[in-house]
py3Dmol code that shows the C-alpha trace and the ligand (Angstrom):
import py3Dmol

protein = """\
ATOM      1  CA  UNK A   1     -36.414  -2.003 -31.210  1.00  0.00           C
ATOM      2  CA  UNK A   2     -33.220  -1.616 -33.203  1.00  0.00           C
ATOM      3  CA  UNK A   3     -30.974  -1.549 -30.181  1.00  0.00           C
ATOM      4  CA  UNK A   4     -31.228  -4.306 -27.597  1.00  0.00           C
ATOM      5  CA  UNK A   5     -28.252  -4.082 -25.188  1.00  0.00           C
ATOM      6  CA  UNK A   6     -29.352  -7.339 -23.558  1.00  0.00           C
ATOM      7  CA  UNK A   7     -28.142  -9.279 -26.624  1.00  0.00           C
ATOM      8  CA  UNK A   8     -24.598  -8.692 -25.395  1.00  0.00           C
ATOM      9  CA  UNK A   9     -25.493 -10.256 -22.045  1.00  0.00           C
ATOM     10  CA  UNK A  10     -27.325 -13.346 -23.299  1.00  0.00           C
ATOM     11  CA  UNK A  11     -24.809 -15.997 -22.238  1.00  0.00           C
ATOM     12  CA  UNK A  12     -21.701 -16.292 -20.172  1.00  0.00           C
ATOM     13  CA  UNK A  13     -19.551 -16.769 -23.269  1.00  0.00           C
ATOM     14  CA  UNK A  14     -20.940 -13.590 -24.830  1.00  0.00           C
ATOM     15  CA  UNK A  15     -20.520 -11.699 -21.562  1.00  0.00           C
ATOM     16  CA  UNK A  16     -16.899 -12.846 -21.403  1.00  0.00           C
ATOM     17  CA  UNK A  17     -16.457 -11.810 -25.019  1.00  0.00           C
ATOM     18  CA  UNK A  18     -17.558  -8.210 -24.479  1.00  0.00           C
ATOM     19  CA  UNK A  19     -16.124  -7.725 -20.989  1.00  0.00           C
ATOM     20  CA  UNK A  20     -14.192  -4.446 -20.796  1.00  0.00           C
ATOM     21  CA  UNK A  21     -12.213  -4.963 -17.618  1.00  0.00           C
ATOM     22  CA  UNK A  22     -10.190  -7.983 -16.586  1.00  0.00           C
ATOM     23  CA  UNK A  23      -8.588  -8.633 -13.238  1.00  0.00           C
ATOM     24  CA  UNK A  24      -5.201 -10.271 -13.224  1.00  0.00           C
ATOM     25  CA  UNK A  25      -3.115 -11.377 -10.280  1.00  0.00           C
ATOM     26  CA  UNK A  26      -0.050  -9.946 -12.019  1.00  0.00           C
ATOM     27  CA  UNK A  27      -1.396  -6.482 -11.256  1.00  0.00           C
ATOM     28  CA  UNK A  28      -1.976  -7.117  -7.547  1.00  0.00           C
ATOM     29  CA  UNK A  29       0.313  -6.220  -4.661  1.00  0.00           C
ATOM     30  CA  UNK A  30      -0.197  -8.098  -1.398  1.00  0.00           C
ATOM     31  CA  UNK A  31       0.437  -6.020   1.760  1.00  0.00           C
ATOM     32  CA  UNK A  32       1.867  -8.086   4.632  1.00  0.00           C
ATOM     33  CA  UNK A  33       2.472  -7.250   8.298  1.00  0.00           C
ATOM     34  CA  UNK A  34       5.668  -8.407  10.000  1.00  0.00           C
ATOM     35  CA  UNK A  35       6.645  -8.476  13.653  1.00  0.00           C
ATOM     36  CA  UNK A  36       9.871  -9.475  15.360  1.00  0.00           C
ATOM     37  CA  UNK A  37      10.405 -12.887  16.924  1.00  0.00           C
ATOM     38  CA  UNK A  38       9.812 -16.393  15.653  1.00  0.00           C
ATOM     39  CA  UNK A  39       7.072 -18.961  15.281  1.00  0.00           C
ATOM     40  CA  UNK A  40       4.175 -16.504  15.379  1.00  0.00           C
ATOM     41  CA  UNK A  41       1.321 -16.014  12.918  1.00  0.00           C
ATOM     42  CA  UNK A  42      -1.427 -14.040  14.648  1.00  0.00           C
ATOM     43  CA  UNK A  43      -4.638 -12.827  13.091  1.00  0.00           C
ATOM     44  CA  UNK A  44      -5.342  -9.089  13.102  1.00  0.00           C
ATOM     45  CA  UNK A  45      -8.624  -8.933  14.999  1.00  0.00           C
ATOM     46  CA  UNK A  46     -10.202  -6.304  12.755  1.00  0.00           C
ATOM     47  CA  UNK A  47      -8.976  -8.024   9.569  1.00  0.00           C
ATOM     48  CA  UNK A  48     -10.134 -11.661   9.520  1.00  0.00           C
ATOM     49  CA  UNK A  49      -7.832 -13.731   7.314  1.00  0.00           C
ATOM     50  CA  UNK A  50      -4.930 -11.264   7.601  1.00  0.00           C
ATOM     51  CA  UNK A  51      -2.029 -11.975   9.934  1.00  0.00           C
ATOM     52  CA  UNK A  52       1.033 -10.519  11.575  1.00  0.00           C
ATOM     53  CA  UNK A  53       3.925 -12.870  10.800  1.00  0.00           C
ATOM     54  CA  UNK A  54       7.305 -13.267  12.395  1.00  0.00           C
ATOM     55  CA  UNK A  55      10.009 -13.436   9.706  1.00  0.00           C
ATOM     56  CA  UNK A  56      10.228 -17.260   9.736  1.00  0.00           C
ATOM     57  CA  UNK A  57       6.471 -17.666   9.246  1.00  0.00           C
ATOM     58  CA  UNK A  58       6.427 -14.933   6.632  1.00  0.00           C
ATOM     59  CA  UNK A  59       8.735 -17.037   4.485  1.00  0.00           C
ATOM     60  CA  UNK A  60       6.124 -19.804   4.301  1.00  0.00           C
ATOM     61  CA  UNK A  61       3.401 -17.326   3.462  1.00  0.00           C
ATOM     62  CA  UNK A  62       5.480 -15.786   0.689  1.00  0.00           C
ATOM     63  CA  UNK A  63       6.419 -19.197  -0.708  1.00  0.00           C
ATOM     64  CA  UNK A  64       2.688 -20.065  -0.878  1.00  0.00           C
ATOM     65  CA  UNK A  65       1.855 -16.774  -2.564  1.00  0.00           C
ATOM     66  CA  UNK A  66       4.672 -17.130  -5.100  1.00  0.00           C
ATOM     67  CA  UNK A  67       3.277 -20.566  -6.013  1.00  0.00           C
ATOM     68  CA  UNK A  68      -0.079 -18.904  -6.613  1.00  0.00           C
ATOM     69  CA  UNK A  69       1.540 -16.403  -8.953  1.00  0.00           C
ATOM     70  CA  UNK A  70       1.661 -13.425  -6.596  1.00  0.00           C
ATOM     71  CA  UNK A  71       5.115 -11.900  -6.841  1.00  0.00           C
ATOM     72  CA  UNK A  72       4.881  -8.377  -5.441  1.00  0.00           C
ATOM     73  CA  UNK A  73       4.573  -7.681  -1.734  1.00  0.00           C
ATOM     74  CA  UNK A  74       4.344  -4.506   0.292  1.00  0.00           C
ATOM     75  CA  UNK A  75       5.820  -5.116   3.734  1.00  0.00           C
ATOM     76  CA  UNK A  76       4.827  -3.217   6.877  1.00  0.00           C
ATOM     77  CA  UNK A  77       6.676  -3.655  10.187  1.00  0.00           C
ATOM     78  CA  UNK A  78       5.129  -3.700  13.667  1.00  0.00           C
ATOM     79  CA  UNK A  79       7.805  -2.470  16.071  1.00  0.00           C
ATOM     80  CA  UNK A  80       7.570  -2.691  19.850  1.00  0.00           C
ATOM     81  CA  UNK A  81       6.791   0.577  21.615  1.00  0.00           C
ATOM     82  CA  UNK A  82      10.130   0.224  23.416  1.00  0.00           C
ATOM     83  CA  UNK A  83      11.949   0.692  20.084  1.00  0.00           C
ATOM     84  CA  UNK A  84      10.082   3.845  19.073  1.00  0.00           C
ATOM     85  CA  UNK A  85      11.380   7.356  19.618  1.00  0.00           C
ATOM     86  CA  UNK A  86      10.494  10.858  18.353  1.00  0.00           C
ATOM     87  CA  UNK A  87      12.958  10.669  15.433  1.00  0.00           C
ATOM     88  CA  UNK A  88      12.191   7.102  14.309  1.00  0.00           C
ATOM     89  CA  UNK A  89      15.853   6.125  14.802  1.00  0.00           C
ATOM     90  CA  UNK A  90      15.269   2.405  14.445  1.00  0.00           C
ATOM     91  CA  UNK A  91      13.967   2.882  10.892  1.00  0.00           C
ATOM     92  CA  UNK A  92      17.506   3.395   9.549  1.00  0.00           C
ATOM     93  CA  UNK A  93      19.244   0.827  11.749  1.00  0.00           C
ATOM     94  CA  UNK A  94      20.514  -1.828   9.310  1.00  0.00           C
ATOM     95  CA  UNK A  95      20.162  -4.416  12.073  1.00  0.00           C
ATOM     96  CA  UNK A  96      16.420  -3.907  12.537  1.00  0.00           C
ATOM     97  CA  UNK A  97      14.301  -6.977  11.861  1.00  0.00           C
ATOM     98  CA  UNK A  98      12.365  -5.346   9.004  1.00  0.00           C
ATOM     99  CA  UNK A  99      15.483  -4.628   6.928  1.00  0.00           C
ATOM    100  CA  UNK A 100      16.994  -8.016   7.817  1.00  0.00           C
ATOM    101  CA  UNK A 101      13.817  -9.705   6.620  1.00  0.00           C
ATOM    102  CA  UNK A 102      13.885  -7.845   3.296  1.00  0.00           C
ATOM    103  CA  UNK A 103      17.503  -8.867   2.766  1.00  0.00           C
ATOM    104  CA  UNK A 104      16.731 -12.512   3.459  1.00  0.00           C
ATOM    105  CA  UNK A 105      13.605 -12.617   1.271  1.00  0.00           C
ATOM    106  CA  UNK A 106      15.472 -11.088  -1.648  1.00  0.00           C
ATOM    107  CA  UNK A 107      18.132 -13.784  -1.521  1.00  0.00           C
ATOM    108  CA  UNK A 108      15.613 -16.575  -0.937  1.00  0.00           C
ATOM    109  CA  UNK A 109      13.133 -15.662  -3.682  1.00  0.00           C
ATOM    110  CA  UNK A 110      15.020 -14.368  -6.733  1.00  0.00           C
ATOM    111  CA  UNK A 111      11.816 -13.346  -8.541  1.00  0.00           C
ATOM    112  CA  UNK A 112      10.212 -11.438  -5.679  1.00  0.00           C
ATOM    113  CA  UNK A 113       9.427  -7.722  -5.895  1.00  0.00           C
ATOM    114  CA  UNK A 114       9.418  -5.971  -2.537  1.00  0.00           C
ATOM    115  CA  UNK A 115       7.802  -2.626  -1.900  1.00  0.00           C
ATOM    116  CA  UNK A 116       8.554  -0.834   1.354  1.00  0.00           C
ATOM    117  CA  UNK A 117       6.693   1.889   3.218  1.00  0.00           C
ATOM    118  CA  UNK A 118       8.391   5.207   3.840  1.00  0.00           C
ATOM    119  CA  UNK A 119       6.819   7.147   6.713  1.00  0.00           C
ATOM    120  CA  UNK A 120       7.726   7.589  10.364  1.00  0.00           C
ATOM    121  CA  UNK A 121       4.572   6.214  11.988  1.00  0.00           C
ATOM    122  CA  UNK A 122       5.508   2.599  12.772  1.00  0.00           C
ATOM    123  CA  UNK A 123       8.807   3.779  14.296  1.00  0.00           C
ATOM    124  CA  UNK A 124       7.719   6.994  15.978  1.00  0.00           C
ATOM    125  CA  UNK A 125       6.718   7.393  19.611  1.00  0.00           C
ATOM    126  CA  UNK A 126       4.343  10.121  18.388  1.00  0.00           C
ATOM    127  CA  UNK A 127       2.671   7.812  15.871  1.00  0.00           C
ATOM    128  CA  UNK A 128       2.780  10.468  13.156  1.00  0.00           C
ATOM    129  CA  UNK A 129       4.218  10.124   9.649  1.00  0.00           C
ATOM    130  CA  UNK A 130       6.410  13.174  10.195  1.00  0.00           C
ATOM    131  CA  UNK A 131       8.511  14.750  12.925  1.00  0.00           C
ATOM    132  CA  UNK A 132       6.423  16.424  15.647  1.00  0.00           C
ATOM    133  CA  UNK A 133       7.479  19.620  17.425  1.00  0.00           C
ATOM    134  CA  UNK A 134       5.081  21.466  19.727  1.00  0.00           C
ATOM    135  CA  UNK A 135       2.172  19.654  18.130  1.00  0.00           C
ATOM    136  CA  UNK A 136       3.222  20.624  14.615  1.00  0.00           C
ATOM    137  CA  UNK A 137       4.300  18.148  11.931  1.00  0.00           C
ATOM    138  CA  UNK A 138       7.525  19.556  10.491  1.00  0.00           C
ATOM    139  CA  UNK A 139       7.883  19.070   6.750  1.00  0.00           C
ATOM    140  CA  UNK A 140      11.481  19.783   5.734  1.00  0.00           C
ATOM    141  CA  UNK A 141      13.011  18.324   8.896  1.00  0.00           C
ATOM    142  CA  UNK A 142      11.097  15.105   8.219  1.00  0.00           C
ATOM    143  CA  UNK A 143      12.667  14.688   4.768  1.00  0.00           C
ATOM    144  CA  UNK A 144      16.075  13.878   6.196  1.00  0.00           C
ATOM    145  CA  UNK A 145      14.619  11.119   8.386  1.00  0.00           C
ATOM    146  CA  UNK A 146      12.680   9.702   5.439  1.00  0.00           C
ATOM    147  CA  UNK A 147      15.874   9.863   3.391  1.00  0.00           C
ATOM    148  CA  UNK A 148      17.860   7.762   5.869  1.00  0.00           C
ATOM    149  CA  UNK A 149      14.987   5.290   6.074  1.00  0.00           C
ATOM    150  CA  UNK A 150      14.813   5.066   2.279  1.00  0.00           C
ATOM    151  CA  UNK A 151      18.537   4.468   1.845  1.00  0.00           C
ATOM    152  CA  UNK A 152      18.446   1.731   4.474  1.00  0.00           C
ATOM    153  CA  UNK A 153      15.554   0.061   2.656  1.00  0.00           C
ATOM    154  CA  UNK A 154      17.283   0.360  -0.718  1.00  0.00           C
ATOM    155  CA  UNK A 155      20.442  -1.121   0.780  1.00  0.00           C
ATOM    156  CA  UNK A 156      18.410  -4.041   2.135  1.00  0.00           C
ATOM    157  CA  UNK A 157      17.155  -4.729  -1.385  1.00  0.00           C
ATOM    158  CA  UNK A 158      13.797  -2.962  -1.712  1.00  0.00           C
ATOM    159  CA  UNK A 159      12.658  -2.801  -5.351  1.00  0.00           C
ATOM    160  CA  UNK A 160       9.974  -0.152  -4.923  1.00  0.00           C
ATOM    161  CA  UNK A 161       9.979   2.600  -2.320  1.00  0.00           C
ATOM    162  CA  UNK A 162       6.506   3.730  -1.234  1.00  0.00           C
ATOM    163  CA  UNK A 163       6.520   7.136   0.448  1.00  0.00           C
ATOM    164  CA  UNK A 164       3.194   7.205   2.319  1.00  0.00           C
ATOM    165  CA  UNK A 165       3.965  10.241   4.494  1.00  0.00           C
ATOM    166  CA  UNK A 166       2.520  13.063   2.340  1.00  0.00           C
ATOM    167  CA  UNK A 167       5.303  15.534   3.154  1.00  0.00           C
ATOM    168  CA  UNK A 168       5.823  18.137   0.417  1.00  0.00           C
ATOM    169  CA  UNK A 169       8.817  17.614  -1.845  1.00  0.00           C
ATOM    170  CA  UNK A 170       9.665  14.133  -0.647  1.00  0.00           C
ATOM    171  CA  UNK A 171       9.614  12.400  -4.019  1.00  0.00           C
ATOM    172  CA  UNK A 172      12.252  14.725  -5.472  1.00  0.00           C
ATOM    173  CA  UNK A 173      14.286  14.534  -2.281  1.00  0.00           C
ATOM    174  CA  UNK A 174      14.224  10.733  -2.202  1.00  0.00           C
ATOM    175  CA  UNK A 175      14.833  10.362  -5.960  1.00  0.00           C
ATOM    176  CA  UNK A 176      17.949  12.532  -5.765  1.00  0.00           C
ATOM    177  CA  UNK A 177      19.217  10.730  -2.702  1.00  0.00           C
ATOM    178  CA  UNK A 178      18.697   7.293  -4.260  1.00  0.00           C
ATOM    179  CA  UNK A 179      20.463   8.346  -7.452  1.00  0.00           C
ATOM    180  CA  UNK A 180      23.383   9.898  -5.590  1.00  0.00           C
ATOM    181  CA  UNK A 181      23.901   6.649  -3.723  1.00  0.00           C
ATOM    182  CA  UNK A 182      23.779   4.475  -6.830  1.00  0.00           C
ATOM    183  CA  UNK A 183      20.224   3.206  -6.423  1.00  0.00           C
ATOM    184  CA  UNK A 184      19.064   4.422  -9.821  1.00  0.00           C
ATOM    185  CA  UNK A 185      17.056   1.262 -10.426  1.00  0.00           C
ATOM    186  CA  UNK A 186      14.992   1.548  -7.256  1.00  0.00           C
ATOM    187  CA  UNK A 187      11.472   2.658  -8.203  1.00  0.00           C
ATOM    188  CA  UNK A 188       9.234   5.108  -6.379  1.00  0.00           C
ATOM    189  CA  UNK A 189       5.523   4.427  -6.094  1.00  0.00           C
ATOM    190  CA  UNK A 190       4.321   7.610  -4.537  1.00  0.00           C
ATOM    191  CA  UNK A 191       1.254   7.747  -2.311  1.00  0.00           C
ATOM    192  CA  UNK A 192       0.170  10.694  -4.435  1.00  0.00           C
ATOM    193  CA  UNK A 193      -3.408  11.302  -3.357  1.00  0.00           C
ATOM    194  CA  UNK A 194      -3.546   9.910   0.135  1.00  0.00           C
ATOM    195  CA  UNK A 195      -6.604  11.065   2.012  1.00  0.00           C
ATOM    196  CA  UNK A 196      -7.083  11.550   5.761  1.00  0.00           C
ATOM    197  CA  UNK A 197      -9.381   8.556   5.983  1.00  0.00           C
ATOM    198  CA  UNK A 198     -11.290   6.644   8.636  1.00  0.00           C
ATOM    199  CA  UNK A 199     -10.702   3.524   6.544  1.00  0.00           C
ATOM    200  CA  UNK A 200      -7.125   3.102   7.858  1.00  0.00           C
ATOM    201  CA  UNK A 201      -8.428   2.085  11.303  1.00  0.00           C
ATOM    202  CA  UNK A 202      -7.726  -1.671  11.124  1.00  0.00           C
ATOM    203  CA  UNK A 203      -4.216  -1.047   9.715  1.00  0.00           C
ATOM    204  CA  UNK A 204      -3.348   1.106  12.710  1.00  0.00           C
ATOM    205  CA  UNK A 205      -4.560  -1.749  14.963  1.00  0.00           C
ATOM    206  CA  UNK A 206      -2.371  -4.168  13.056  1.00  0.00           C
ATOM    207  CA  UNK A 207       0.762  -2.073  13.573  1.00  0.00           C
ATOM    208  CA  UNK A 208      -0.266  -0.289  16.748  1.00  0.00           C
ATOM    209  CA  UNK A 209       0.644   2.895  14.875  1.00  0.00           C
ATOM    210  CA  UNK A 210      -2.222   5.300  15.571  1.00  0.00           C
ATOM    211  CA  UNK A 211      -1.179   8.923  16.280  1.00  0.00           C
ATOM    212  CA  UNK A 212      -0.766   9.561  20.002  1.00  0.00           C
ATOM    213  CA  UNK A 213      -2.153  13.072  19.624  1.00  0.00           C
ATOM    214  CA  UNK A 214      -4.266  14.800  17.025  1.00  0.00           C
ATOM    215  CA  UNK A 215      -4.988  13.510  13.543  1.00  0.00           C
ATOM    216  CA  UNK A 216      -3.232  13.438  10.166  1.00  0.00           C
ATOM    217  CA  UNK A 217      -5.268  16.194   8.523  1.00  0.00           C
ATOM    218  CA  UNK A 218      -2.413  18.681   8.144  1.00  0.00           C
ATOM    219  CA  UNK A 219      -0.612  16.329   5.768  1.00  0.00           C
ATOM    220  CA  UNK A 220      -3.086  13.784   4.394  1.00  0.00           C
ATOM    221  CA  UNK A 221      -5.641  15.189   1.957  1.00  0.00           C
ATOM    222  CA  UNK A 222      -9.162  16.389   2.665  1.00  0.00           C
ATOM    223  CA  UNK A 223     -11.658  13.760   1.404  1.00  0.00           C
ATOM    224  CA  UNK A 224     -13.696  16.579  -0.114  1.00  0.00           C
ATOM    225  CA  UNK A 225     -11.025  17.496  -2.673  1.00  0.00           C
ATOM    226  CA  UNK A 226     -10.582  16.117  -6.166  1.00  0.00           C
ATOM    227  CA  UNK A 227      -8.784  18.947  -7.983  1.00  0.00           C
ATOM    228  CA  UNK A 228      -6.118  19.001  -5.305  1.00  0.00           C
ATOM    229  CA  UNK A 229      -5.222  15.420  -6.295  1.00  0.00           C
ATOM    230  CA  UNK A 230      -4.181  16.796  -9.696  1.00  0.00           C
ATOM    231  CA  UNK A 231      -1.750  19.176  -8.008  1.00  0.00           C
ATOM    232  CA  UNK A 232      -0.219  16.349  -5.999  1.00  0.00           C
ATOM    233  CA  UNK A 233       0.000  14.205  -9.148  1.00  0.00           C
ATOM    234  CA  UNK A 234       1.660  16.956 -11.176  1.00  0.00           C
ATOM    235  CA  UNK A 235       4.249  17.426  -8.464  1.00  0.00           C
ATOM    236  CA  UNK A 236       4.949  13.709  -8.026  1.00  0.00           C
ATOM    237  CA  UNK A 237       5.227  13.123 -11.769  1.00  0.00           C
ATOM    238  CA  UNK A 238       7.537  16.084 -12.062  1.00  0.00           C
ATOM    239  CA  UNK A 239       9.581  15.035  -9.037  1.00  0.00           C
ATOM    240  CA  UNK A 240      10.297  11.651 -10.589  1.00  0.00           C
ATOM    241  CA  UNK A 241       7.708   9.184  -9.291  1.00  0.00           C
ATOM    242  CA  UNK A 242       7.433   6.023 -11.418  1.00  0.00           C
ATOM    243  CA  UNK A 243       3.875   5.188 -10.349  1.00  0.00           C
ATOM    244  CA  UNK A 244       1.146   7.281  -8.782  1.00  0.00           C
ATOM    245  CA  UNK A 245      -1.116   5.876  -6.095  1.00  0.00           C
ATOM    246  CA  UNK A 246      -4.582   6.848  -4.881  1.00  0.00           C
ATOM    247  CA  UNK A 247      -5.566   5.786  -1.390  1.00  0.00           C
ATOM    248  CA  UNK A 248      -8.131   4.635  -0.244  1.00  0.00           C
ATOM    249  CA  UNK A 249      -9.655   3.150  -3.396  1.00  0.00           C
ATOM    250  CA  UNK A 250     -13.385   2.541  -3.159  1.00  0.00           C
ATOM    251  CA  UNK A 251     -14.532   5.904  -1.857  1.00  0.00           C
ATOM    252  CA  UNK A 252     -12.118   7.618  -4.299  1.00  0.00           C
ATOM    253  CA  UNK A 253     -12.882   5.997  -7.651  1.00  0.00           C
ATOM    254  CA  UNK A 254     -13.423   9.444  -9.164  1.00  0.00           C
ATOM    255  CA  UNK A 255      -9.900  10.416  -8.137  1.00  0.00           C
ATOM    256  CA  UNK A 256      -8.490   7.250  -9.732  1.00  0.00           C
ATOM    257  CA  UNK A 257     -10.345   8.109 -12.943  1.00  0.00           C
ATOM    258  CA  UNK A 258      -9.122  11.689 -12.813  1.00  0.00           C
ATOM    259  CA  UNK A 259      -5.468  10.689 -12.459  1.00  0.00           C
ATOM    260  CA  UNK A 260      -5.649   7.922 -15.048  1.00  0.00           C
ATOM    261  CA  UNK A 261      -7.260  10.328 -17.530  1.00  0.00           C
ATOM    262  CA  UNK A 262      -4.644  13.019 -16.985  1.00  0.00           C
ATOM    263  CA  UNK A 263      -1.374  11.168 -16.448  1.00  0.00           C
ATOM    264  CA  UNK A 264       0.507   8.616 -18.487  1.00  0.00           C
ATOM    265  CA  UNK A 265       2.291   7.078 -15.511  1.00  0.00           C
ATOM    266  CA  UNK A 266       0.823   3.797 -14.214  1.00  0.00           C
ATOM    267  CA  UNK A 267      -1.874   4.463 -11.619  1.00  0.00           C
ATOM    268  CA  UNK A 268      -2.113   2.315  -8.503  1.00  0.00           C
ATOM    269  CA  UNK A 269      -4.890   2.220  -5.931  1.00  0.00           C
ATOM    270  CA  UNK A 270      -4.723   1.006  -2.342  1.00  0.00           C
ATOM    271  CA  UNK A 271      -7.791  -0.999  -1.378  1.00  0.00           C
ATOM    272  CA  UNK A 272      -7.195  -0.267   2.305  1.00  0.00           C
ATOM    273  CA  UNK A 273      -7.710  -2.144   5.556  1.00  0.00           C
ATOM    274  CA  UNK A 274     -11.116  -0.635   6.357  1.00  0.00           C
ATOM    275  CA  UNK A 275     -12.433  -1.504   2.907  1.00  0.00           C
ATOM    276  CA  UNK A 276     -11.293  -5.085   3.447  1.00  0.00           C
ATOM    277  CA  UNK A 277     -12.723  -5.205   6.977  1.00  0.00           C
ATOM    278  CA  UNK A 278     -16.179  -3.987   5.883  1.00  0.00           C
ATOM    279  CA  UNK A 279     -16.593  -6.728   3.287  1.00  0.00           C
ATOM    280  CA  UNK A 280     -15.189  -9.403   5.587  1.00  0.00           C
ATOM    281  CA  UNK A 281     -17.404  -8.365   8.495  1.00  0.00           C
ATOM    282  CA  UNK A 282     -20.550  -8.297   6.380  1.00  0.00           C
ATOM    283  CA  UNK A 283     -19.599 -11.608   4.766  1.00  0.00           C
ATOM    284  CA  UNK A 284     -18.985 -13.292   8.120  1.00  0.00           C
ATOM    285  CA  UNK A 285     -22.409 -12.097   9.262  1.00  0.00           C
ATOM    286  CA  UNK A 286     -23.988 -13.626   6.193  1.00  0.00           C
ATOM    287  CA  UNK A 287     -25.082 -10.181   4.992  1.00  0.00           C
ATOM    288  CA  UNK A 288     -23.416 -10.440   1.612  1.00  0.00           C
ATOM    289  CA  UNK A 289     -21.327 -12.862  -0.406  1.00  0.00           C
ATOM    290  CA  UNK A 290     -17.690 -12.098   0.426  1.00  0.00           C
ATOM    291  CA  UNK A 291     -16.269 -13.479  -2.800  1.00  0.00           C
ATOM    292  CA  UNK A 292     -18.726 -11.679  -5.071  1.00  0.00           C
ATOM    293  CA  UNK A 293     -18.260  -8.412  -3.166  1.00  0.00           C
ATOM    294  CA  UNK A 294     -14.484  -8.797  -3.360  1.00  0.00           C
ATOM    295  CA  UNK A 295     -14.507  -9.360  -7.125  1.00  0.00           C
ATOM    296  CA  UNK A 296     -16.957  -6.514  -7.723  1.00  0.00           C
ATOM    297  CA  UNK A 297     -14.935  -4.026  -5.716  1.00  0.00           C
ATOM    298  CA  UNK A 298     -11.615  -5.072  -7.282  1.00  0.00           C
ATOM    299  CA  UNK A 299     -13.035  -4.817 -10.797  1.00  0.00           C
ATOM    300  CA  UNK A 300     -14.491  -1.378  -9.987  1.00  0.00           C
ATOM    301  CA  UNK A 301     -11.077  -0.125  -8.945  1.00  0.00           C
ATOM    302  CA  UNK A 302      -9.604  -1.484 -12.154  1.00  0.00           C
ATOM    303  CA  UNK A 303     -12.444  -0.050 -14.264  1.00  0.00           C
ATOM    304  CA  UNK A 304     -11.883   3.384 -12.746  1.00  0.00           C
ATOM    305  CA  UNK A 305      -8.355   3.307 -14.173  1.00  0.00           C
ATOM    306  CA  UNK A 306      -6.037   1.663 -11.671  1.00  0.00           C
ATOM    307  CA  UNK A 307      -3.583  -0.682 -13.360  1.00  0.00           C
ATOM    308  CA  UNK A 308      -2.128  -1.830 -10.040  1.00  0.00           C
ATOM    309  CA  UNK A 309      -4.153  -2.680  -6.929  1.00  0.00           C
ATOM    310  CA  UNK A 310      -2.691  -3.092  -3.461  1.00  0.00           C
ATOM    311  CA  UNK A 311      -5.188  -5.317  -1.697  1.00  0.00           C
ATOM    312  CA  UNK A 312      -5.502  -7.618   1.315  1.00  0.00           C
ATOM    313  CA  UNK A 313      -7.674  -9.780  -0.964  1.00  0.00           C
ATOM    314  CA  UNK A 314      -4.703 -10.602  -3.223  1.00  0.00           C
ATOM    315  CA  UNK A 315      -4.175 -14.145  -1.935  1.00  0.00           C
ATOM    316  CA  UNK A 316      -7.885 -14.925  -1.862  1.00  0.00           C
ATOM    317  CA  UNK A 317      -8.125 -13.735  -5.460  1.00  0.00           C
ATOM    318  CA  UNK A 318      -5.087 -15.740  -6.558  1.00  0.00           C
ATOM    319  CA  UNK A 319      -6.539 -18.850  -4.871  1.00  0.00           C
ATOM    320  CA  UNK A 320      -9.729 -18.493  -6.907  1.00  0.00           C
ATOM    321  CA  UNK A 321      -7.745 -18.456 -10.121  1.00  0.00           C
ATOM    322  CA  UNK A 322      -5.855 -21.595  -9.283  1.00  0.00           C
TER     323      UNK A 322
END
"""
ligand_1 = """\
16
PBG
C 1.478 4.721 7.089
C 0.454 4.000 6.296
C -0.918 3.862 6.591
C -1.431 2.975 5.638
C -0.378 2.637 4.779
N 0.780 3.288 5.191
C -1.718 4.385 7.713
C -1.862 5.824 7.937
O -1.486 6.668 7.116
O -2.345 6.154 9.012
C -2.850 2.497 5.598
C -3.089 1.189 4.908
C -4.404 0.557 5.191
O -5.288 1.085 5.883
O -4.582 -0.572 4.704
N 1.871 5.953 6.694
"""
view = py3Dmol.view(width=600, height=400)
view.addModel(protein, "pdb")
view.setStyle({"model": 0}, {"cartoon": {"style": "trace"}})
view.addModel(ligand_1, "xyz")
view.setStyle({"model": 1}, {"stick": {}})
view.zoomTo()
view.show()
């Protein structure tokens, strides 16, 4: 035999030498859930090891993560039902606890990078990402609401805006608005190929943000489509997105590969709540090794072409490296 591929696997040092894909904590974004109040850190029941923090407790968590070398956080607010309305008014109220928290974190941790979520669902009494009229999700009318939300987040100090709503034309709309208001340095990481997925279930528990009626299939993408992701990516790139995201990650590795092969912008992937929950649940049952499964799935996402990974495993990964 002239060719013996096993020679390149004969020892750990050799395996390390030829390894094609490396995971680094610098490329991870840690999503965190915040709720109003003080002194509370409560576990999300469908996401063992992941918590909803009140702003004071969040500060400790972020300080710990920064010490571990995690510097980029994506923050998601859980608002009380009493604050929600059909037009997501509270999302642009500069006094809301989410924006206040961003402001405080930015002054407390000079190095921190904060990504925000732009969509109506955590603020909307309908639980949809867009404005609902007679059961229909209105596209163009939603843009204005997203715009006010975005400006409020930029004003609070957000470094990266993450439109997760999947309305048409929102990247261009938000880019123009940010520029007009002097926020030229605020980046946009667009949820470019966001699929209508069952894997968001635990996230909607965490924020109590599930749609009150219907599903999200008229705006989020059909899981059966790959070519359509190229259309979304072309539009987002053209409309001024700085980074393109695929979501979920594990069931969409082909889409990650497709975008990373066809676009020069950095590709991100969101290793979503359901993907985290599956590994955690199986691990807690003793059905697989949580740590090994975590590392294997993260490296797969990276191998497929994602430079950036948003993952609930970020802290666990950073702890391993310490
Ligand atoms: C809101 C939003 C969702 C997620 C991120 N932003 C839920 C949804 O679209 O229903 C899901 C994240 C996850 O499951 O971890 N627009």
